[in-house]
C-alpha positions as CSV (number, residue, x, y, z in Angstrom):
1,M,24.8,19.4,13.6
2,S,22.3,16.6,12.7
3,K,23.6,13.4,11.3
4,K,23.3,13.1,7.5
5,K,20.5,10.6,6.5
6,F,21.8,7.5,4.7
7,D,20.5,7.3,1.2
8,P,21.4,3.9,-0.4
9,F,20.2,5.1,-3.9
10,Q,21.9,8.5,-4.1
11,N,24.2,7.4,-6.9
12,L,21.4,6.1,-9.1
13,P,19.5,8.3,-11.6
14,C,16.8,10.3,-9.8
15,N,17.8,8.7,-6.5
16,L,15.5,5.7,-7.3
17,S,16.2,2.1,-6.6
18,I,15.7,-0.4,-9.4
19,N,13.4,-2.3,-6.9
20,D,11.3,0.7,-5.9
21,S,8.0,-0.9,-5.2
22,T,6.1,2.4,-5.2
23,I,7.3,3.1,-8.7
24,D,6.4,-0.4,-9.9
25,F,3.0,-0.5,-8.2
26,Y,1.8,2.9,-9.4
27,L,3.2,2.5,-12.9
28,R,0.9,-0.5,-13.2
29,I,-2.0,1.5,-11.9
30,N,-1.2,4.2,-14.4
31,G,-1.4,1.6,-17.1
32,L,-4.8,0.4,-16.0
33,I,-6.6,3.8,-15.5
34,E,-8.4,5.9,-18.2
35,Q,-9.4,9.5,-18.2
36,N,-13.1,8.8,-17.7
37,Y,-12.5,6.5,-14.7
38,V,-13.8,7.0,-11.2
39,V,-11.1,5.6,-8.9
40,L,-11.2,4.8,-5.2
41,D,-8.2,5.0,-2.9
42,Y,-9.2,2.7,-0.1
43,G,-7.3,3.4,3.2
44,A,-6.0,6.7,1.7
45,G,-5.3,8.3,5.1
46,R,-3.9,11.8,5.0
47,A,-1.7,10.9,1.9
48,G,1.5,11.6,4.0
49,W,3.6,10.8,0.9
50,Y,2.2,13.9,-0.9
51,H,3.9,16.1,1.8
52,D,6.8,14.0,2.9
53,D,8.2,12.2,-0.1
54,E,11.2,14.2,-1.3
55,N,11.4,12.5,-4.7
56,N,9.3,14.5,-7.2
57,L,9.4,11.8,-9.9
58,R,8.0,9.2,-7.5
59,K,5.3,11.6,-6.3
60,K,4.3,12.4,-9.9
61,I,3.9,8.7,-10.8
62,R,2.0,8.1,-7.5
63,L,-0.4,11.0,-8.0
64,I,-3.6,9.7,-9.7
65,K,-5.6,12.9,-9.2
66,G,-5.8,14.7,-12.5
67,K,-5.3,11.5,-14.5
68,V,-8.9,10.3,-14.0
69,K,-12.4,11.8,-13.9
70,E,-12.5,11.6,-10.1
71,L,-10.2,10.2,-7.4
72,I,-12.1,9.4,-4.1
73,A,-10.1,9.0,-0.9
74,A,-11.7,6.8,1.7
75,D,-10.6,5.9,5.2
76,I,-12.1,4.8,8.5
77,D,-9.9,7.5,10.2
78,S,-11.0,11.1,10.0
79,Q,-7.5,12.2,9.0
80,V,-8.6,11.4,5.4
81,Y,-10.1,14.9,5.5
82,E,-6.5,16.2,5.4
83,N,-5.8,14.4,2.1
84,K,-4.6,16.8,-0.6
85,A,-4.1,14.1,-3.3
86,C,-7.8,13.5,-4.2
87,D,-10.9,15.1,-5.6
88,R,-13.3,13.9,-2.9
89,K,-13.0,12.5,0.6
90,I,-15.3,10.0,2.3
91,L,-15.3,8.4,5.7
92,I,-15.8,4.6,5.9
93,N,-18.5,3.7,8.4
94,P,-17.3,1.8,11.6
95,N,-19.2,-1.2,10.2
96,G,-17.0,-1.1,7.1
97,K,-19.5,0.3,4.7
98,I,-18.2,2.5,1.9
99,L,-20.6,5.4,1.2
100,L,-20.7,4.7,-2.5
101,E,-23.4,3.2,-4.8
102,N,-23.2,-0.4,-6.1
103,E,-20.8,-0.8,-9.1
104,S,-19.9,2.9,-9.1
105,V,-16.1,2.7,-9.3
106,D,-13.9,1.6,-12.2
107,L,-10.7,0.9,-10.2
108,I,-9.9,0.5,-6.5
109,F,-6.3,0.7,-5.1
110,S,-5.3,0.1,-1.5
111,D,-1.8,0.8,-0.5
112,W,-0.3,-0.7,2.7
113,T,-3.9,-1.3,3.9
114,L,-4.7,-5.1,3.7
115,E,-2.4,-5.8,6.7
116,H,-4.7,-3.6,8.8
117,I,-8.0,-5.4,7.8
118,N,-9.5,-7.4,10.7
119,N,-12.8,-8.4,9.2
120,T,-11.8,-9.8,5.8
121,K,-15.3,-10.8,4.6
122,E,-16.7,-7.4,5.4
123,F,-13.9,-5.7,3.5
124,T,-13.9,-8.0,0.5
125,D,-17.8,-7.8,0.2
126,E,-17.6,-4.0,0.0
127,I,-14.8,-4.1,-2.6
128,K,-17.0,-6.5,-4.7
129,R,-20.1,-4.3,-4.2
130,V,-18.7,-0.9,-5.3
131,L,-16.5,-2.1,-8.1
132,K,-17.9,-2.2,-11.6
133,P,-17.7,-5.4,-13.7
134,N,-14.3,-5.6,-15.5
135,G,-13.0,-3.2,-12.8
136,W,-9.6,-3.7,-11.1
137,F,-8.7,-4.1,-7.5
138,C,-5.1,-3.3,-6.8
139,A,-3.2,-3.5,-3.5
140,R,0.3,-3.4,-2.1
141,T,0.9,-5.0,1.3
142,P,3.5,-6.9,3.3
143,H,3.4,-10.7,2.8
144,K,2.2,-12.5,5.9
145,F,5.5,-14.4,6.2
146,S,7.8,-11.5,5.4
147,Y,10.4,-10.8,8.1
148,W,8.9,-7.4,9.0
149,A,5.4,-8.9,9.3
150,L,6.8,-11.7,11.5
151,F,8.6,-9.1,13.6
152,S,5.4,-7.1,13.9
153,K,3.5,-10.1,15.3
154,L,6.0,-10.3,18.1
155,I,5.2,-6.8,19.2
156,S,1.8,-5.8,20.6
157,N,-0.1,-3.2,18.5
158,K,0.1,-0.6,21.3
159,H,3.9,-0.6,21.0
160,H,4.1,-0.5,17.2
161,S,4.5,3.3,17.0
162,Y,7.5,3.2,19.4
163,F,9.3,0.4,17.5
164,L,8.6,1.9,14.0
165,N,10.0,5.2,15.2
166,F,13.1,3.4,16.2
167,I,13.7,1.3,13.1
168,Q,12.1,3.6,10.5
169,P,12.7,7.2,11.9
170,S,11.1,8.9,8.8
171,R,7.8,7.3,9.6
172,K,5.4,9.5,11.6
173,K,3.3,8.3,14.5
174,I,0.1,9.4,12.9
175,D,0.7,6.9,10.1
176,T,1.0,3.9,12.4
177,F,-2.0,1.5,12.8
178,P,-2.8,-2.0,14.3
179,T,-1.9,-4.9,12.0
180,Y,-3.6,-8.3,11.6
181,Y,-2.2,-9.9,8.3
182,K,-5.4,-11.9,7.6
183,L,-5.4,-11.2,3.8
184,N,-1.7,-11.3,3.1
185,T,-0.9,-14.4,1.1
186,L,-1.6,-15.4,-2.5
187,N,-3.8,-18.2,-1.2
188,K,-5.9,-15.9,0.9
189,I,-6.4,-13.6,-2.1
190,R,-7.6,-16.5,-4.2
191,Q,-9.8,-17.7,-1.4
192,F,-11.7,-14.4,-1.0
193,F,-11.9,-13.5,-4.7
194,V,-13.0,-16.7,-6.3
195,G,-13.8,-16.4,-10.0
196,W,-11.8,-13.1,-10.5
197,E,-9.0,-12.8,-13.0
198,N,-6.0,-12.9,-10.7
199,K,-2.6,-11.4,-11.7
200,S,-1.2,-11.1,-8.2
201,F,2.5,-11.8,-7.5
202,I,5.2,-11.2,-4.9
203,Y,7.5,-8.3,-5.7
204,P,11.2,-8.3,-4.6
205,T,11.5,-5.1,-2.6
206,D,14.4,-3.2,-1.0
207,P,14.9,-3.2,2.8
208,S,12.7,-0.6,4.5
209,Y,13.7,-1.0,8.2
210,F,17.4,-0.4,8.5
211,F,17.6,2.4,11.1
212,N,19.1,4.6,8.4
213,N,22.2,2.5,8.9
214,K,24.4,1.6,5.9
215,I,25.7,-1.7,7.3
216,L,22.2,-3.0,8.2
217,F,20.8,-2.0,4.8
218,Y,23.4,-4.1,3.0
219,I,23.0,-7.0,5.4
220,Q,19.3,-7.0,4.6
221,K,20.0,-6.5,0.9
222,F,22.1,-9.7,1.0
223,L,19.4,-11.6,2.9
224,H,16.8,-10.4,0.3
225,R,18.8,-12.1,-2.4
226,I,18.9,-15.4,-0.5
227,F,15.3,-15.3,0.8
228,Y,13.3,-13.8,-2.1
229,K,9.5,-14.5,-2.3
230,E,7.5,-14.7,1.0
231,F,10.3,-13.9,3.5
232,S,11.6,-10.7,1.8
233,G,9.0,-9.7,-0.8
234,T,5.9,-7.6,-0.9
235,L,2.5,-8.9,-2.0
236,F,1.2,-7.1,-5.1
237,V,-2.6,-7.8,-5.7
238,F,-4.1,-7.3,-9.1
239,L,-7.6,-8.6,-9.5
240,K,-10.1,-8.0,-12.3
241,K,-13.8,-8.4,-11.6
242,K,-15.5,-10.5,-14.2
243,P,-18.8,-9.4,-15.8
């Protein structure tokens, strides 16, 4: 008989934490989009959550397809062609170019992607190019000085999938990628998006890497209360491009 998975939120309504960063992040995106918008999901991958997330309410809030004119999923990896949560799929060129016209997108969101960006100027230049004036760029990413980011830096990228499988068993190997953390502080966001309306902040998240162990979860939960901000929070990026 398989061991029952520990769910720290099973006694809360809808099995959702009050600090569920997915709910918070995508509720804000839902508040920014309009029906006639063209939206780009940068780093969309295969949308593993669409198949793997067992919480239907969280999936409903996260699903942007059907709420806008067109949702485009873009990724440098060909697994984006398996994405079922979009209207159109495009492959980002190896040189970082997005195959879209200048100022053709109303909103861009990028979820757990900034930590994988190596060439920051190339990336930010493309975001600025394809986004319309008054358009929003939204991202969720680990803060550079969060404990999981610091732990990640101690492990070579080639061993990431092994350790993630150990500390976060629900995560699949196909969803593991090299990390660099070059655009993962509020200062770096300000530096690369000078002149943009900046409403970014650090969100107090719940522990994610606790081996499905109840004791470790509550130890991390306690540490989160002591070390809020950079050490235990997640960077939420909300930037509006000025005309």
